[in-house]
C-alpha positions in Angstrom: -45.4 -73.9 -63.6 -45.5 -70.1 -64.1 -42.4 -68.1 -63.7 -41.4 -67.3 -60.1 -44.0 -69.7 -58.5 -42.7 -72.5 -56.3 -44.1 -74.5 -53.4 -44.7 -72.5 -50.2 -43.4 -74.8 -47.5 -40.5 -73.2 -45.6 -40.6 -70.9 -42.6 -38.6 -68.4 -44.7 -41.3 -67.6 -47.3 -40.5 -64.4 -49.0 -43.3 -61.9 -49.6 -42.7 -61.9 -53.4 -43.1 -65.7 -53.5 -46.7 -65.5 -52.2 -47.4 -62.4 -54.3 -46.2 -64.3 -57.4 -48.3 -67.4 -56.5 -51.4 -65.2 -56.3 -50.6 -63.4 -59.5 -50.0 -66.7 -61.3 -53.2 -68.2 -60.0 -55.3 -65.2 -61.3 -53.4 -65.3 -64.6 -53.8 -69.1 -65.1 -57.5 -69.2 -64.1 -58.8 -65.9 -65.5 -56.4 -64.7 -68.1 -58.4 -66.4 -70.8 -61.4 -64.3 -69.7 -59.7 -61.1 -70.6 -57.9 -60.0 -67.5 -54.2 -59.2 -67.4 -52.1 -59.3 -64.2 -49.4 -56.9 -63.1 -47.2 -57.0 -60.0 -45.6 -54.2 -58.0 -47.6 -51.4 -59.6 -47.2 -47.8 -58.3 -50.6 -46.3 -58.0 -51.7 -43.3 -55.9 -51.1 -42.6 -52.2 -51.6 -44.6 -49.0 -53.7 -43.2 -46.2 -50.6 -41.7 -44.6 -49.5 -40.0 -47.8 -46.8 -42.5 -49.0 -46.6 -43.6 -52.6 -48.6 -46.8 -52.9 -47.2 -49.9 -54.5 -49.8 -52.6 -55.1 -48.6 -56.2 -54.9 -51.0 -57.4 -57.7 -53.1 -55.3 -60.1 -55.7 -57.1 -62.2 -57.1 -55.2 -65.1 -59.7 -56.1 -67.8 -58.7 -53.8 -70.6 -62.0 -54.1 -72.5 -63.9 -52.2 -69.9 -61.1 -50.9 -67.7 -62.4 -52.7 -64.6 -59.6 -53.2 -62.1 -58.9 -55.0 -58.8 -56.0 -54.3 -56.4 -54.6 -57.3 -54.4 -52.3 -56.9 -51.4 -50.8 -60.2 -50.4 -49.7 -61.4 -46.9 -48.4 -64.8 -46.0 -47.7 -65.5 -42.4 -45.7 -68.6 -41.6 -44.9 -67.8 -37.9 -46.3 -65.2 -35.6 -44.7 -61.9 -35.9 -44.9 -58.3 -37.0 -47.2 -58.8 -40.0 -50.1 -59.1 -37.5 -49.5 -55.5 -36.6 -49.8 -54.3 -40.2 -53.2 -55.9 -40.9 -55.5 -53.1 -39.6 -53.5 -50.5 -41.5 -53.5 -52.6 -44.7 -57.3 -53.1 -44.5 -57.9 -49.3 -43.9 -55.6 -48.5 -46.8 -57.6 -50.8 -49.1 -60.8 -49.0 -48.1 -59.3 -45.7 -49.2 -58.7 -47.0 -52.8 -60.7 -45.4 -55.6 -61.4 -48.9 -57.0 -62.0 -52.4 -55.5 -59.2 -54.0 -53.5 -58.7 -57.0 -51.3 -56.0 -58.3 -48.9 -55.2 -61.9 -49.9 -53.8 -63.9 -47.0 -52.6 -67.4 -46.1 -50.3 -69.2 -43.7 -50.5 -70.9 -40.3 -48.8 -68.1 -38.3 -51.6 -65.6 -37.8 -52.6 -64.8 -34.2 -56.2 -65.7 -33.3 -57.2 -62.0 -33.0 -55.8 -61.0 -36.4 -57.2 -64.1 -38.0 -60.6 -63.2 -36.6 -60.2 -59.7 -38.0 -59.2 -61.1 -41.4 -62.1 -63.6 -41.5 -64.6 -60.9 -40.6 -63.4 -58.3 -43.1 -65.1 -57.9 -46.5 -61.7 -56.7 -47.8 -59.8 -59.8 -46.8 -59.9 -63.2 -48.6 -58.0 -66.4 -47.8 -56.4 -68.0 -50.8 -53.7 -70.7 -51.1 -53.4 -72.1 -54.6 -51.5 -75.3 -55.0 -48.7 -75.4 -57.7 -48.0 -76.6 -60.3 -51.5 -76.6 -61.8 -53.0 -73.7 -59.7 -56.5 -75.2 -60.1 -59.5 -73.5 -58.5 -60.3 -75.3 -55.2 -62.0 -74.7 -51.8 -58.7 -73.0 -50.7 -59.1 -70.4 -53.5 -62.8 -69.8 -53.5 -62.8 -66.6 -51.5 -60.6 -64.9 -54.1 -62.7 -66.5 -56.8 -65.8 -64.8 -55.3 -64.1 -61.4 -55.3 -63.1 -61.8 -58.9 -66.6 -62.9 -59.8 -68.1 -59.8 -58.1 -65.6 -57.3 -59.7 -65.5 -58.7 -63.2 -68.8 -60.5 -63.5 -67.4 -64.1 -63.6 -70.4 -65.5 -61.9 -70.4 -68.7 -64.0 -67.1 -69.6 -62.3 -68.6 -69.6 -58.8 -72.2 -70.5 -59.2 -72.7 -74.1 -60.4 -75.3 -74.6 -63.2 -76.7 -77.5 -61.2 -77.9 -75.0 -58.5 -80.3 -73.3 -60.9 -83.8 -73.4 -59.4 -85.7 -73.5 -62.6 -84.5 -74.2 -66.1 -87.6 -72.5 -67.6 -88.0 -68.7 -67.6 -90.0 -67.6 -64.6 -91.6 -64.6 -66.4 -92.6 -64.6 -70.1 -94.5 -62.0 -71.9 -96.5 -62.8 -75.0 -95.7 -59.9 -77.2 -97.2 -60.1 -80.7 -96.5 -56.5 -81.7 -98.3 -53.3 -81.1 -102.1 -53.2 -81.2 -104.1 -50.8 -83.3 -106.3 -48.5 -81.2 -110.0 -49.3 -81.7 -112.7 -46.7 -81.7 -115.0 -47.0 -78.7 -118.7 -47.3 -79.4 -120.5 -44.0 -79.2 -117.5 -41.8 -79.9 -118.1 -41.6 -83.6 -121.6 -40.2 -83.1 -120.3 -37.5 -80.8 -117.6 -36.4 -83.3 -120.3 -36.2 -86.1 -122.5 -34.1 -83.8 -119.6 -31.8 -83.0 -118.8 -31.2 -86.7 -122.5 -30.4 -87.5 -123.1 -28.1 -84.6 
């Protein structure tokens, strides 16, 4: 099991435990595809002018594509609910893609509705120790596919409509222009006249 990742079971889940679980999930499943994962990265300002610290920062160094992930786990109802609208607005203000990754049974119905309806929020709950891709990770997988082009990870080959190309052009190389009938006589007449 990756460093710092344990089972998330108790009512006293610490924020860094869920953050580390998400970081480990991305690293285990996408690290071989060229992304590197950082935690607690200071980068820019929040919408109220505070220094921003991202929970998880995913970077593909080859093309400098990046994704910010803010992580929220809610075991029991509480004050985290109140922070969600601000967190979503703050992600909108980033200069690059970002998502709020959430899990836990303690979300109020109203906030859960907000999270489920937001394009910036994704549910993800990987299961240690193997951290395999499952239905409970697919929303985050979709975001990673969209940001980094990992479409083969989320679109099964078996869903391909046609295995043959739908458009094919028969190109045999450039054609030589042919002289149209009657144009040679006009050219000779012009030179004589």
